[in-house]
C-alpha positions as CSV (number, residue, x, y, z in Angstrom):
1,X,-15.0,17.9,59.1
2,X,-15.1,20.1,56.0
3,X,-17.0,17.4,54.0
4,X,-19.5,17.0,56.8
5,X,-20.2,20.8,56.9
6,X,-20.8,20.8,53.2
7,X,-23.1,17.8,53.4
8,X,-25.2,19.5,56.1
9,X,-25.2,22.8,54.3
10,X,-26.8,21.0,51.3
11,X,-29.5,19.6,53.6
12,X,-30.6,22.9,55.1
13,X,-33.2,23.3,52.4
14,X,-36.6,21.9,53.5
15,X,-36.8,19.7,50.4
16,X,-33.6,18.0,51.6
17,X,-34.9,17.5,55.1
18,X,-38.0,15.4,54.8
19,X,-37.9,14.5,58.5
20,X,-38.1,18.2,59.3
21,X,-40.5,19.5,56.6
22,X,-42.9,16.7,57.0
23,X,-42.6,15.9,60.7
24,X,-42.6,19.2,62.5
25,X,-46.3,19.6,62.5
26,X,-48.0,21.1,65.4
27,X,-50.6,23.2,63.7
28,X,-53.8,23.6,65.8
29,X,-57.3,23.8,64.5
30,X,-58.4,27.1,63.0
31,X,-59.2,29.8,65.6
32,X,-56.7,28.7,68.3
33,X,-54.0,31.0,69.5
34,X,-50.7,29.9,68.1
35,X,-47.0,30.8,68.6
36,X,-44.0,30.1,66.4
37,X,-41.3,27.8,67.6
38,X,-38.0,27.0,66.1
39,X,-36.5,23.4,66.1
40,X,-32.7,23.5,65.9
41,X,-30.8,20.3,65.4
42,X,-27.5,19.4,67.0
43,X,-25.6,16.2,65.9
44,X,-22.0,17.4,66.0
45,X,-23.0,20.4,64.0
46,X,-25.7,22.9,65.0
47,X,-28.4,23.5,62.3
48,X,-30.5,26.5,63.1
49,X,-34.2,26.5,62.1
50,X,-34.8,30.0,60.6
51,X,-38.4,29.3,59.5
52,X,-40.1,27.9,62.5
53,X,-43.4,26.1,63.0
54,X,-46.6,27.3,64.6
55,X,-47.7,25.3,67.6
56,X,-50.8,25.5,69.8
57,X,-49.0,25.0,73.1
58,X,-45.9,23.7,74.8
59,X,-47.3,20.1,74.7
60,X,-47.4,20.3,70.9
61,X,-43.8,21.6,70.9
62,X,-42.7,18.7,73.0
63,X,-44.5,16.2,70.8
64,X,-43.1,17.6,67.6
65,X,-39.5,17.7,68.9
66,X,-39.7,14.1,70.1
67,X,-41.4,12.8,67.0
68,X,-38.8,14.2,64.6
69,X,-35.8,12.5,66.4
70,X,-36.3,9.1,64.9
71,X,-36.7,10.6,61.4
72,X,-33.5,12.6,61.9
73,X,-31.6,9.4,62.9
74,X,-33.1,7.6,59.9
75,X,-31.8,10.1,57.4
76,X,-28.6,11.2,59.1
77,X,-27.0,8.1,60.6
78,X,-23.6,7.6,59.1
79,X,-20.5,5.5,59.9
80,X,-19.7,4.6,63.4
81,X,-21.5,2.9,66.3
82,X,-22.3,6.0,68.4
83,X,-24.6,8.8,67.3
84,X,-26.4,11.5,69.3
85,X,-29.1,13.7,67.9
86,X,-30.6,16.7,69.9
87,X,-33.5,18.9,69.1
88,X,-33.7,22.3,70.8
89,X,-37.0,24.0,70.6
90,X,-36.9,27.8,70.9
91,X,-39.8,30.4,71.1
92,X,-40.0,33.6,69.0
93,X,-37.8,35.4,71.5
94,X,-35.2,32.7,70.6
95,X,-35.2,31.3,74.2
96,X,-34.9,27.5,74.5
97,X,-38.2,26.0,75.9
98,X,-37.6,22.3,75.4
99,X,-34.8,19.9,74.4
100,X,-34.8,16.2,73.7
101,X,-31.9,13.9,72.8
102,X,-31.8,10.5,71.1
103,X,-28.6,8.5,71.5
104,X,-27.8,5.4,69.4
105,X,-25.1,3.0,70.4
106,X,-24.1,-0.2,68.5
107,X,-21.9,-2.9,70.0
108,X,-20.6,-6.0,68.2
109,X,-21.1,-9.2,70.2
110,X,-19.0,-11.3,67.9
111,X,-15.4,-11.0,66.6
112,X,-15.2,-9.3,63.3
């Protein structure tokens, strides 16, 4: 478990999280009212988003949370045949407003 924590600690920087830095995009057109939302990631460890992203409305929050899940899985999948990735979107008051989960399960159909 210690090695895993170190691995994730190194990935907290935005340049080490391309799926987060590039994919959490819900910026509206100029002039719209926006609010900041935070996208925490749980996959056995909880990684808290301290920066947040501005989103026009809750539909944009939902869309951003769901779109980053495949990217998280792409970069974070490790050994094993079962993986679960969850994104928890929080508002500026740190209250959860939306959550979405992606579960991946592999099953061998032949003898190995």
